[in-house]
py3Dmol code that shows the C-alpha trace and the ligand (Angstrom):
import py3Dmol

protein = """\
ATOM      1  CA  MET A   1      25.443  12.053   4.307  1.00  0.00           C
ATOM      2  CA  PRO A   2      24.395  14.021   1.132  1.00  0.00           C
ATOM      3  CA  ARG A   3      22.815  11.787  -1.508  1.00  0.00           C
ATOM      4  CA  THR A   4      21.468  12.015  -5.033  1.00  0.00           C
ATOM      5  CA  PRO A   5      17.686  12.030  -4.493  1.00  0.00           C
ATOM      6  CA  LEU A   6      15.699   9.165  -5.926  1.00  0.00           C
ATOM      7  CA  VAL A   7      12.175   7.727  -5.785  1.00  0.00           C
ATOM      8  CA  ILE A   8      11.066   4.175  -6.526  1.00  0.00           C
ATOM      9  CA  GLY A   9       7.545   2.792  -6.581  1.00  0.00           C
ATOM     10  CA  SER A  10       5.417  -0.252  -7.225  1.00  0.00           C
ATOM     11  CA  GLU A  11       3.258  -0.823 -10.312  1.00  0.00           C
ATOM     12  CA  ARG A  12       0.958   2.131 -11.034  1.00  0.00           C
ATOM     13  CA  SER A  13       2.978   4.514  -8.852  1.00  0.00           C
ATOM     14  CA  GLU A  14       4.362   6.131 -12.030  1.00  0.00           C
ATOM     15  CA  ILE A  15       1.564   8.675 -12.014  1.00  0.00           C
ATOM     16  CA  GLY A  16       2.941  10.125  -8.779  1.00  0.00           C
ATOM     17  CA  LEU A  17       6.699   9.962  -9.295  1.00  0.00           C
ATOM     18  CA  PRO A  18       7.298  13.080 -11.475  1.00  0.00           C
ATOM     19  CA  GLY A  19       5.667  15.350  -8.871  1.00  0.00           C
ATOM     20  CA  ALA A  20       7.667  13.723  -6.109  1.00  0.00           C
ATOM     21  CA  VAL A  21      10.940  14.107  -8.017  1.00  0.00           C
ATOM     22  CA  GLU A  22      10.190  17.751  -8.763  1.00  0.00           C
ATOM     23  CA  LEU A  23       9.868  18.344  -5.019  1.00  0.00           C
ATOM     24  CA  LEU A  24      13.172  16.553  -4.399  1.00  0.00           C
ATOM     25  CA  ARG A  25      14.835  18.730  -7.067  1.00  0.00           C
ATOM     26  CA  GLN A  26      13.697  21.734  -5.042  1.00  0.00           C
ATOM     27  CA  GLY A  27      15.281  20.296  -1.902  1.00  0.00           C
ATOM     28  CA  ALA A  28      12.140  18.888  -0.298  1.00  0.00           C
ATOM     29  CA  SER A  29      12.317  16.041   2.181  1.00  0.00           C
ATOM     30  CA  ALA A  30      11.807  12.369   1.440  1.00  0.00           C
ATOM     31  CA  ILE A  31       8.522  12.365   3.394  1.00  0.00           C
ATOM     32  CA  ASP A  32       7.235  15.302   1.303  1.00  0.00           C
ATOM     33  CA  ALA A  33       8.096  13.359  -1.855  1.00  0.00           C
ATOM     34  CA  VAL A  34       6.424  10.178  -0.631  1.00  0.00           C
ATOM     35  CA  GLU A  35       3.276  12.046   0.375  1.00  0.00           C
ATOM     36  CA  ALA A  36       3.106  13.904  -2.962  1.00  0.00           C
ATOM     37  CA  ALA A  37       3.494  10.695  -4.970  1.00  0.00           C
ATOM     38  CA  LEU A  38       0.907   8.799  -2.962  1.00  0.00           C
ATOM     39  CA  THR A  39      -1.721  11.551  -2.900  1.00  0.00           C
ATOM     40  CA  ALA A  40      -1.529  11.617  -6.716  1.00  0.00           C
ATOM     41  CA  CYS A  41      -2.067   7.837  -6.741  1.00  0.00           C
ATOM     42  CA  GLU A  42      -4.948   8.132  -4.250  1.00  0.00           C
ATOM     43  CA  ASP A  43      -6.628  10.575  -6.654  1.00  0.00           C
ATOM     44  CA  ASN A  44      -6.245   8.196  -9.621  1.00  0.00           C
ATOM     45  CA  ARG A  45      -9.825   7.013 -10.074  1.00  0.00           C
ATOM     46  CA  ALA A  46      -8.719   4.493 -12.702  1.00  0.00           C
ATOM     47  CA  ASP A  47      -6.797   2.546 -10.047  1.00  0.00           C
ATOM     48  CA  HIS A  48      -9.244   0.368  -8.135  1.00  0.00           C
ATOM     49  CA  TYR A  49      -6.867  -0.568  -5.326  1.00  0.00           C
ATOM     50  CA  VAL A  50      -6.099   2.788  -3.751  1.00  0.00           C
ATOM     51  CA  GLY A  51      -7.917   5.936  -2.633  1.00  0.00           C
ATOM     52  CA  THR A  52     -10.904   7.279  -4.536  1.00  0.00           C
ATOM     53  CA  GLY A  53     -12.114   4.586  -6.908  1.00  0.00           C
ATOM     54  CA  GLY A  54     -10.812   1.781  -4.692  1.00  0.00           C
ATOM     55  CA  LEU A  55     -12.896  -1.402  -4.580  1.00  0.00           C
ATOM     56  CA  PRO A  56     -15.101  -1.673  -1.503  1.00  0.00           C
ATOM     57  CA  ASN A  57     -15.309  -4.159   1.340  1.00  0.00           C
ATOM     58  CA  ALA A  58     -17.915  -6.905   1.624  1.00  0.00           C
ATOM     59  CA  ARG A  59     -20.527  -4.320   2.646  1.00  0.00           C
ATOM     60  CA  GLY A  60     -19.848  -2.074  -0.317  1.00  0.00           C
ATOM     61  CA  GLU A  61     -17.876   0.515   1.650  1.00  0.00           C
ATOM     62  CA  VAL A  62     -14.394   1.708   0.731  1.00  0.00           C
ATOM     63  CA  GLU A  63     -11.983   1.388   3.663  1.00  0.00           C
ATOM     64  CA  LEU A  64      -8.436   2.662   3.254  1.00  0.00           C
ATOM     65  CA  ASP A  65      -5.109   1.771   4.908  1.00  0.00           C
ATOM     66  CA  ALA A  66      -1.922   3.840   4.692  1.00  0.00           C
ATOM     67  CA  SER A  67       1.388   4.211   6.485  1.00  0.00           C
ATOM     68  CA  VAL A  68       4.617   6.166   6.406  1.00  0.00           C
ATOM     69  CA  MET A  69       7.958   5.463   8.104  1.00  0.00           C
ATOM     70  CA  LEU A  70      11.138   7.523   8.439  1.00  0.00           C
ATOM     71  CA  GLY A  71      14.521   5.813   8.304  1.00  0.00           C
ATOM     72  CA  SER A  72      16.461   8.118  10.625  1.00  0.00           C
ATOM     73  CA  SER A  73      14.099   7.933  13.602  1.00  0.00           C
ATOM     74  CA  ARG A  74      12.110   4.819  12.679  1.00  0.00           C
ATOM     75  CA  ALA A  75       9.048   6.937  13.490  1.00  0.00           C
ATOM     76  CA  PHE A  76       5.900   5.339  12.080  1.00  0.00           C
ATOM     77  CA  GLY A  77       2.407   6.685  11.436  1.00  0.00           C
ATOM     78  CA  ALA A  78      -0.534   4.773  10.023  1.00  0.00           C
ATOM     79  CA  VAL A  79      -4.279   4.605   9.593  1.00  0.00           C
ATOM     80  CA  GLY A  80      -6.404   1.534   8.992  1.00  0.00           C
ATOM     81  CA  ALA A  81      -9.965   0.977   7.764  1.00  0.00           C
ATOM     82  CA  VAL A  82     -10.506   4.721   7.423  1.00  0.00           C
ATOM     83  CA  ARG A  83     -13.590   5.803   5.465  1.00  0.00           C
ATOM     84  CA  GLY A  84     -14.543   9.004   3.743  1.00  0.00           C
ATOM     85  CA  PHE A  85     -11.229  10.852   3.507  1.00  0.00           C
ATOM     86  CA  ARG A  86      -9.463  11.633   0.257  1.00  0.00           C
ATOM     87  CA  HIS A  87      -5.822  11.259   1.303  1.00  0.00           C
ATOM     88  CA  PRO A  88      -5.155   8.557   3.906  1.00  0.00           C
ATOM     89  CA  ILE A  89      -1.392   8.911   3.433  1.00  0.00           C
ATOM     90  CA  SER A  90      -1.617  12.508   4.680  1.00  0.00           C
ATOM     91  CA  ILE A  91      -3.550  11.362   7.746  1.00  0.00           C
ATOM     92  CA  ALA A  92      -0.888   8.689   8.361  1.00  0.00           C
ATOM     93  CA  ARG A  93       1.778  11.394   8.156  1.00  0.00           C
ATOM     94  CA  ALA A  94      -0.176  13.502  10.621  1.00  0.00           C
ATOM     95  CA  VAL A  95      -0.300  10.549  13.042  1.00  0.00           C
ATOM     96  CA  LEU A  96       3.493  10.310  12.743  1.00  0.00           C
ATOM     97  CA  GLU A  97       4.101  14.034  13.195  1.00  0.00           C
ATOM     98  CA  ARG A  98       1.266  15.245  15.426  1.00  0.00           C
ATOM     99  CA  LEU A  99       0.390  12.242  17.589  1.00  0.00           C
ATOM    100  CA  PRO A 100       3.785  11.002  18.770  1.00  0.00           C
ATOM    101  CA  GLN A 101       2.257   8.924  21.563  1.00  0.00           C
ATOM    102  CA  HIS A 102       0.693   6.596  18.959  1.00  0.00           C
ATOM    103  CA  CYS A 103       1.630   4.874  15.686  1.00  0.00           C
ATOM    104  CA  LEU A 104      -1.685   3.578  14.314  1.00  0.00           C
ATOM    105  CA  LEU A 105      -5.295   4.758  14.386  1.00  0.00           C
ATOM    106  CA  VAL A 106      -8.114   2.703  12.895  1.00  0.00           C
ATOM    107  CA  GLY A 107     -11.742   3.168  11.909  1.00  0.00           C
ATOM    108  CA  TYR A 108     -13.734   5.631  13.989  1.00  0.00           C
ATOM    109  CA  GLY A 109     -10.666   7.007  15.784  1.00  0.00           C
ATOM    110  CA  ALA A 110      -8.763   7.598  12.555  1.00  0.00           C
ATOM    111  CA  GLU A 111     -11.779   9.394  11.104  1.00  0.00           C
ATOM    112  CA  LEU A 112     -12.178  11.491  14.280  1.00  0.00           C
ATOM    113  CA  PHE A 113      -8.513  12.481  14.145  1.00  0.00           C
ATOM    114  CA  ALA A 114      -8.721  13.284  10.420  1.00  0.00           C
ATOM    115  CA  GLY A 115     -11.790  15.444  10.985  1.00  0.00           C
ATOM    116  CA  GLU A 116     -10.164  17.276  13.910  1.00  0.00           C
ATOM    117  CA  HIS A 117      -7.149  18.050  11.746  1.00  0.00           C
ATOM    118  CA  GLY A 118      -9.205  19.328   8.830  1.00  0.00           C
ATOM    119  CA  PHE A 119      -8.420  16.638   6.278  1.00  0.00           C
ATOM    120  CA  GLU A 120     -10.555  16.688   3.150  1.00  0.00           C
ATOM    121  CA  ARG A 121     -13.556  14.403   3.082  1.00  0.00           C
ATOM    122  CA  ALA A 122     -14.483  12.544  -0.105  1.00  0.00           C
ATOM    123  CA  ASP A 123     -16.980  10.088  -1.498  1.00  0.00           C
ATOM    124  CA  LEU A 124     -14.542   7.273  -2.257  1.00  0.00           C
ATOM    125  CA  LEU A 125     -16.870   4.830  -4.032  1.00  0.00           C
ATOM    126  CA  THR A 126     -16.965   5.806  -7.704  1.00  0.00           C
ATOM    127  CA  ASP A 127     -19.677   4.604 -10.079  1.00  0.00           C
ATOM    128  CA  GLU A 128     -17.139   2.404 -11.847  1.00  0.00           C
ATOM    129  CA  ALA A 129     -15.960   0.739  -8.628  1.00  0.00           C
ATOM    130  CA  ARG A 130     -19.578   0.228  -7.515  1.00  0.00           C
ATOM    131  CA  GLN A 131     -20.299  -1.410 -10.869  1.00  0.00           C
ATOM    132  CA  ILE A 132     -17.329  -3.778 -10.564  1.00  0.00           C
ATOM    133  CA  PHE A 133     -18.480  -4.677  -7.058  1.00  0.00           C
ATOM    134  CA  LEU A 134     -22.091  -5.366  -8.094  1.00  0.00           C
ATOM    135  CA  GLU A 135     -21.052  -7.368 -11.151  1.00  0.00           C
ATOM    136  CA  ALA A 136     -18.739  -9.471  -9.002  1.00  0.00           C
ATOM    137  CA  LEU A 137     -21.592 -10.133  -6.581  1.00  0.00           C
ATOM    138  CA  ASP A 138     -23.876 -11.141  -9.420  1.00  0.00           C
ATOM    139  CA  ARG A 139     -21.272 -13.621 -10.636  1.00  0.00           C
ATOM    140  CA  SER A 140     -20.947 -15.166  -7.194  1.00  0.00           C
ATOM    141  CA  GLU A 141     -22.545 -18.601  -6.830  1.00  0.00           C
ATOM    142  CA  ALA A 142     -23.847 -17.421  -3.485  1.00  0.00           C
ATOM    143  CA  SER A 143     -25.322 -14.189  -4.791  1.00  0.00           C
ATOM    144  CA  VAL A 144     -28.770 -13.286  -3.486  1.00  0.00           C
ATOM    145  CA  GLU A 145     -31.612 -11.488  -5.179  1.00  0.00           C
ATOM    146  CA  GLY A 146     -33.439  -8.440  -3.904  1.00  0.00           C
ATOM    147  CA  GLU A 147     -32.643  -5.998  -1.146  1.00  0.00           C
ATOM    148  CA  ARG A 148     -28.893  -5.836  -0.620  1.00  0.00           C
ATOM    149  CA  THR A 149     -28.324  -3.467   2.231  1.00  0.00           C
ATOM    150  CA  ALA A 150     -31.106  -3.797   4.822  1.00  0.00           C
ATOM    151  CA  ALA A 151     -30.149  -5.291   8.168  1.00  0.00           C
ATOM    152  CA  THR A 152     -32.187  -8.413   7.520  1.00  0.00           C
ATOM    153  CA  ASP A 153     -31.611 -11.992   6.585  1.00  0.00           C
ATOM    154  CA  GLY A 154     -30.894 -10.743   3.085  1.00  0.00           C
ATOM    155  CA  ASP A 155     -28.192  -8.531   4.509  1.00  0.00           C
ATOM    156  CA  HIS A 156     -26.623 -11.520   6.219  1.00  0.00           C
ATOM    157  CA  ARG A 157     -26.686 -13.558   3.004  1.00  0.00           C
ATOM    158  CA  TYR A 158     -25.281 -10.574   1.165  1.00  0.00           C
ATOM    159  CA  ARG A 159     -22.282 -10.475   3.422  1.00  0.00           C
ATOM    160  CA  LEU A 160     -21.719 -14.199   3.023  1.00  0.00           C
ATOM    161  CA  ALA A 161     -21.857 -13.760  -0.735  1.00  0.00           C
ATOM    162  CA  ALA A 162     -19.260 -11.029  -0.610  1.00  0.00           C
ATOM    163  CA  ILE A 163     -16.965 -13.078   1.589  1.00  0.00           C
ATOM    164  CA  GLU A 164     -17.234 -15.899  -0.928  1.00  0.00           C
ATOM    165  CA  LEU A 165     -15.709 -13.511  -3.431  1.00  0.00           C
ATOM    166  CA  VAL A 166     -12.590 -13.174  -1.333  1.00  0.00           C
ATOM    167  CA  ARG A 167     -11.932 -16.840  -1.982  1.00  0.00           C
ATOM    168  CA  ARG A 168     -12.585 -16.428  -5.681  1.00  0.00           C
ATOM    169  CA  PHE A 169     -10.278 -13.471  -5.786  1.00  0.00           C
ATOM    170  CA  ARG A 170      -7.232 -15.633  -5.211  1.00  0.00           C
ATOM    171  CA  ARG A 171      -7.156 -16.249  -8.961  1.00  0.00           C
ATOM    172  CA  HIS A 172      -6.663 -12.548  -9.567  1.00  0.00           C
ATOM    173  CA  ASP A 173      -3.911 -11.997 -12.158  1.00  0.00           C
ATOM    174  CA  GLY A 174      -2.375  -9.004 -10.424  1.00  0.00           C
ATOM    175  CA  PRO A 175      -0.596  -6.816 -10.044  1.00  0.00           C
ATOM    176  CA  TRP A 176      -2.332  -5.751  -6.895  1.00  0.00           C
ATOM    177  CA  GLY A 177      -2.788  -2.029  -6.826  1.00  0.00           C
ATOM    178  CA  THR A 178      -1.447  -1.261  -3.368  1.00  0.00           C
ATOM    179  CA  ILE A 179       1.084   1.475  -3.950  1.00  0.00           C
ATOM    180  CA  ASN A 180       4.552   1.541  -2.393  1.00  0.00           C
ATOM    181  CA  VAL A 181       6.718   4.649  -2.717  1.00  0.00           C
ATOM    182  CA  LEU A 182      10.266   4.813  -1.302  1.00  0.00           C
ATOM    183  CA  ALA A 183      12.259   8.039  -1.441  1.00  0.00           C
ATOM    184  CA  LEU A 184      15.802   9.149  -0.663  1.00  0.00           C
ATOM    185  CA  ASP A 185      16.385  12.886  -0.274  1.00  0.00           C
ATOM    186  CA  GLU A 186      19.545  14.961  -0.651  1.00  0.00           C
ATOM    187  CA  ALA A 187      20.077  15.078   3.112  1.00  0.00           C
ATOM    188  CA  GLY A 188      20.248  11.287   3.064  1.00  0.00           C
ATOM    189  CA  GLU A 189      16.866  10.682   4.728  1.00  0.00           C
ATOM    190  CA  LEU A 190      14.962   7.625   3.621  1.00  0.00           C
ATOM    191  CA  CYS A 191      11.173   7.331   3.784  1.00  0.00           C
ATOM    192  CA  VAL A 192       8.720   4.562   2.876  1.00  0.00           C
ATOM    193  CA  GLY A 193       5.015   5.117   2.266  1.00  0.00           C
ATOM    194  CA  VAL A 194       2.201   2.714   1.424  1.00  0.00           C
ATOM    195  CA  SER A 195      -1.432   3.377   0.515  1.00  0.00           C
ATOM    196  CA  THR A 196      -4.241   1.005  -0.422  1.00  0.00           C
ATOM    197  CA  SER A 197      -7.946   0.280  -0.418  1.00  0.00           C
ATOM    198  CA  GLY A 198      -6.885  -3.225   0.554  1.00  0.00           C
ATOM    199  CA  TYR A 199      -8.181  -6.607  -0.400  1.00  0.00           C
ATOM    200  CA  PRO A 200     -11.368  -6.114  -2.425  1.00  0.00           C
ATOM    201  CA  PHE A 201     -14.510  -7.481  -0.701  1.00  0.00           C
ATOM    202  CA  LYS A 202     -12.607  -7.809   2.567  1.00  0.00           C
ATOM    203  CA  TYR A 203     -14.521  -8.231   5.809  1.00  0.00           C
ATOM    204  CA  PRO A 204     -15.394  -4.791   7.225  1.00  0.00           C
ATOM    205  CA  GLY A 205     -12.726  -3.645   9.651  1.00  0.00           C
ATOM    206  CA  ARG A 206     -10.012  -5.801   8.105  1.00  0.00           C
ATOM    207  CA  VAL A 207      -6.694  -3.949   8.251  1.00  0.00           C
ATOM    208  CA  GLY A 208      -3.925  -5.219   5.991  1.00  0.00           C
ATOM    209  CA  ASP A 209      -0.158  -5.104   5.990  1.00  0.00           C
ATOM    210  CA  SER A 210      -0.060  -1.605   4.490  1.00  0.00           C
ATOM    211  CA  ALA A 211      -0.852  -0.113   7.902  1.00  0.00           C
ATOM    212  CA  ILE A 212       1.342  -2.483   9.912  1.00  0.00           C
ATOM    213  CA  CYS A 213       4.904  -1.572  10.822  1.00  0.00           C
ATOM    214  CA  GLY A 214       7.256  -4.353   9.757  1.00  0.00           C
ATOM    215  CA  ALA A 215       4.654  -6.101   7.588  1.00  0.00           C
ATOM    216  CA  GLY A 216       3.885  -3.858   4.601  1.00  0.00           C
ATOM    217  CA  ASN A 217       6.310  -1.076   5.475  1.00  0.00           C
ATOM    218  CA  TYR A 218       9.650  -0.811   7.222  1.00  0.00           C
ATOM    219  CA  CYS A 219      12.470   1.723   7.089  1.00  0.00           C
ATOM    220  CA  ASP A 220      15.778   1.892   8.922  1.00  0.00           C
ATOM    221  CA  LEU A 221      18.318   4.403   7.673  1.00  0.00           C
ATOM    222  CA  ARG A 222      21.213   2.149   8.649  1.00  0.00           C
ATOM    223  CA  TYR A 223      20.188  -0.536   6.164  1.00  0.00           C
ATOM    224  CA  GLY A 224      17.312   0.576   3.941  1.00  0.00           C
ATOM    225  CA  GLY A 225      13.582   0.596   3.463  1.00  0.00           C
ATOM    226  CA  ALA A 226      11.165  -1.981   2.100  1.00  0.00           C
ATOM    227  CA  ALA A 227       7.476  -2.288   1.291  1.00  0.00           C
ATOM    228  CA  CYS A 228       5.060  -4.942   0.073  1.00  0.00           C
ATOM    229  CA  THR A 229       2.062  -5.248  -2.202  1.00  0.00           C
ATOM    230  CA  GLY A 230      -0.292  -8.168  -2.644  1.00  0.00           C
ATOM    231  CA  ARG A 231      -1.745 -10.524  -0.093  1.00  0.00           C
ATOM    232  CA  GLY A 232      -1.180  -8.582   3.101  1.00  0.00           C
ATOM    233  CA  GLU A 233      -2.012 -11.485   5.378  1.00  0.00           C
ATOM    234  CA  MET A 234       1.162 -13.190   4.146  1.00  0.00           C
ATOM    235  CA  SER A 235       3.454 -10.250   4.812  1.00  0.00           C
ATOM    236  CA  MET A 236       1.789  -9.803   8.216  1.00  0.00           C
ATOM    237  CA  ARG A 237       2.512 -13.428   9.117  1.00  0.00           C
ATOM    238  CA  LEU A 238       6.162 -13.001   8.104  1.00  0.00           C
ATOM    239  CA  ALA A 239       6.811  -9.374   9.057  1.00  0.00           C
ATOM    240  CA  GLY A 240       7.760  -9.231   5.382  1.00  0.00           C
ATOM    241  CA  ALA A 241       9.109  -5.689   5.035  1.00  0.00           C
ATOM    242  CA  LYS A 242      11.210  -6.084   8.184  1.00  0.00           C
ATOM    243  CA  MET A 243      12.513  -9.392   6.863  1.00  0.00           C
ATOM    244  CA  VAL A 244      13.665  -7.627   3.687  1.00  0.00           C
ATOM    245  CA  VAL A 245      15.427  -4.924   5.736  1.00  0.00           C
ATOM    246  CA  ASP A 246      17.048  -7.643   7.840  1.00  0.00           C
ATOM    247  CA  GLY A 247      18.373  -9.050   4.568  1.00  0.00           C
ATOM    248  CA  LEU A 248      19.812  -5.651   3.658  1.00  0.00           C
ATOM    249  CA  ALA A 249      21.406  -5.482   7.124  1.00  0.00           C
ATOM    250  CA  ALA A 250      23.004  -8.861   6.440  1.00  0.00           C
ATOM    251  CA  GLY A 251      24.521  -7.488   3.218  1.00  0.00           C
ATOM    252  CA  GLU A 252      22.029  -8.803   0.669  1.00  0.00           C
ATOM    253  CA  ASP A 253      21.366  -6.894  -2.515  1.00  0.00           C
ATOM    254  CA  PRO A 254      17.881  -5.179  -2.410  1.00  0.00           C
ATOM    255  CA  GLY A 255      16.358  -7.400  -5.087  1.00  0.00           C
ATOM    256  CA  GLU A 256      17.710 -10.582  -3.521  1.00  0.00           C
ATOM    257  CA  ALA A 257      16.500  -9.541  -0.045  1.00  0.00           C
ATOM    258  CA  CYS A 258      12.993  -9.122  -1.509  1.00  0.00           C
ATOM    259  CA  ALA A 259      13.160 -12.454  -3.336  1.00  0.00           C
ATOM    260  CA  ARG A 260      14.298 -14.301  -0.208  1.00  0.00           C
ATOM    261  CA  MET A 261      11.314 -12.955   1.737  1.00  0.00           C
ATOM    262  CA  LEU A 262       8.925 -14.047  -1.027  1.00  0.00           C
ATOM    263  CA  ARG A 263      10.430 -17.540  -1.116  1.00  0.00           C
ATOM    264  CA  GLU A 264       9.878 -17.754   2.638  1.00  0.00           C
ATOM    265  CA  ALA A 265       6.263 -16.566   2.200  1.00  0.00           C
ATOM    266  CA  ALA A 266       5.718 -19.316  -0.350  1.00  0.00           C
ATOM    267  CA  THR A 267       6.473 -21.920   2.327  1.00  0.00           C
ATOM    268  CA  LEU A 268       3.454 -20.828   4.414  1.00  0.00           C
ATOM    269  CA  GLU A 269       0.141 -22.537   3.846  1.00  0.00           C
ATOM    270  CA  ASP A 270      -2.610 -20.194   2.725  1.00  0.00           C
ATOM    271  CA  PRO A 271      -5.778 -21.283   0.921  1.00  0.00           C
ATOM    272  CA  PHE A 272      -6.143 -17.740  -0.385  1.00  0.00           C
ATOM    273  CA  ALA A 273      -2.539 -17.502  -1.538  1.00  0.00           C
ATOM    274  CA  ALA A 274      -2.221 -14.705  -4.035  1.00  0.00           C
ATOM    275  CA  GLU A 275       0.559 -12.608  -5.378  1.00  0.00           C
ATOM    276  CA  LEU A 276       2.941 -10.952  -2.914  1.00  0.00           C
ATOM    277  CA  ARG A 277       5.619  -8.513  -4.100  1.00  0.00           C
ATOM    278  CA  ALA A 278       8.329  -6.463  -2.444  1.00  0.00           C
ATOM    279  CA  LEU A 279      10.512  -3.461  -3.151  1.00  0.00           C
ATOM    280  CA  ALA A 280      13.619  -2.195  -1.357  1.00  0.00           C
ATOM    281  CA  LEU A 281      15.844   0.890  -1.423  1.00  0.00           C
ATOM    282  CA  SER A 282      19.154   1.177   0.400  1.00  0.00           C
ATOM    283  CA  PRO A 283      20.507   4.417   1.913  1.00  0.00           C
ATOM    284  CA  ASP A 284      23.192   4.584  -0.808  1.00  0.00           C
ATOM    285  CA  GLY A 285      20.547   4.499  -3.555  1.00  0.00           C
ATOM    286  CA  ARG A 286      20.670   0.822  -4.595  1.00  0.00           C
ATOM    287  CA  HIS A 287      17.238  -0.582  -5.274  1.00  0.00           C
ATOM    288  CA  GLY A 288      15.475  -3.746  -6.339  1.00  0.00           C
ATOM    289  CA  GLY A 289      12.238  -5.632  -6.258  1.00  0.00           C
ATOM    290  CA  ALA A 290      10.938  -9.164  -6.511  1.00  0.00           C
ATOM    291  CA  SER A 291       7.740 -10.917  -7.482  1.00  0.00           C
ATOM    292  CA  GLY A 292       6.452 -14.412  -8.006  1.00  0.00           C
ATOM    293  CA  GLN A 293       5.213 -13.420 -11.437  1.00  0.00           C
ATOM    294  CA  ARG A 294       7.369 -13.220 -14.542  1.00  0.00           C
ATOM    295  CA  GLY A 295       7.495  -9.831 -16.269  1.00  0.00           C
ATOM    296  CA  SER A 296       6.615  -7.685 -13.269  1.00  0.00           C
ATOM    297  CA  THR A 297       8.254  -4.323 -12.846  1.00  0.00           C
ATOM    298  CA  TYR A 298       8.822  -1.360 -10.557  1.00  0.00           C
ATOM    299  CA  ALA A 299       9.336   2.305 -11.331  1.00  0.00           C
ATOM    300  CA  VAL A 300      12.441   4.403 -10.661  1.00  0.00           C
ATOM    301  CA  MET A 301      12.971   8.118 -11.157  1.00  0.00           C
ATOM    302  CA  GLY A 302      15.952  10.286 -10.223  1.00  0.00           C
ATOM    303  CA  VAL A 303      16.357  14.035 -10.295  1.00  0.00           C
ATOM    304  CA  HIS A 304      18.018  13.910 -13.736  1.00  0.00           C
ATOM    305  CA  ASP A 305      15.234  11.882 -15.327  1.00  0.00           C
ATOM    306  CA  ASP A 306      12.301  13.222 -17.371  1.00  0.00           C
ATOM    307  CA  GLN A 307      10.053  10.316 -16.528  1.00  0.00           C
ATOM    308  CA  PRO A 308      10.074   7.104 -14.503  1.00  0.00           C
ATOM    309  CA  ALA A 309      11.897   4.077 -15.902  1.00  0.00           C
ATOM    310  CA  LEU A 310      10.321   0.644 -15.486  1.00  0.00           C
ATOM    311  CA  LEU A 311      12.793  -1.977 -14.277  1.00  0.00           C
ATOM    312  CA  PRO A 312      12.256  -5.729 -13.957  1.00  0.00           C
ATOM    313  CA  ARG A 313      11.667  -7.315 -10.574  1.00  0.00           C
ATOM    314  CA  LEU A 314      13.581 -10.486  -9.744  1.00  0.00           C
ATOM    315  CA  LEU A 315      11.555 -13.651 -10.092  1.00  0.00           C
ATOM    316  CA  ALA A 316      11.403 -15.130  -6.572  1.00  0.00           C
TER     317      ALA A 316
END
"""
ligand_1 = """\
5
LIG
N -1.217 -5.444 0.642
C -2.449 -4.811 0.747
C -3.455 -5.549 1.475
O -3.353 -6.751 1.683
O -4.426 -4.947 1.889
"""
view = py3Dmol.view(width=600, height=400)
view.addModel(protein, "pdb")
view.setStyle({"model": 0}, {"cartoon": {"style": "trace"}})
view.addModel(ligand_1, "xyz")
view.setStyle({"model": 1}, {"stick": {}})
view.zoomTo()
view.show()
């Protein structure tokens, strides 16, 4: 059914929405709009939670997760723990479109696939992100002096020190920088994309909800799409995005469906409990978001708008 195109996104997606909306004005598809918005976010070196400039894992390496899902077919493509490529969302799209026998590639395989398909390589660790990482290590009670990368006892202690930071990071104020972008095109297709450098100082190889169908991303054209930011382990334990879409299927308003999922997440024990947020967009263009933190927002831009508007998320 023809629709008025629209894009919504999580905090710090605003940088990508005008380009996405311009594509939609020209009749582009929802997946084109999602990819355009997220590649702009992945290039934003000031954002330390996505793409180039993202904070590294416990070994000082930037590992990226991304996924994209189409509402009409429920086709899903994703990459996890991918290193050295500028636009993980484009690789995720290529998994969806060019590797139909699979949904998710991680690590070495994702990098092999990206290289075979000519995706642009990049040095993802910026000087600023490296500095934040080293300063955080220095602040750690378990920080060690001297050589930090050799495969020695020092290396082992180094990794322990970095893991200690994961625990400290639970006091992070947020918002987490994982980017969600949800788009509705004029043909009525709905698409959800997610891109992130994941939990800073994570254990190498850790893949978060952003790459997991049903956890950080879910889209079903009958009911709507949803995506999560924040502590991915919580949305993985709940299948958070799918739970939001189930709420839409049951007739809940998008914001309320997000808030209900977050209230459920809050019932799970987690010593590293941090902020979790959700966004949802229905096929008829209704949208909403929720957060556990007062004053949090999401961005919305339609084809008649000059710039994104920031709307409040429901307090879960
Ligand atoms: N939600 C992003 C992550 O946990 O990696």
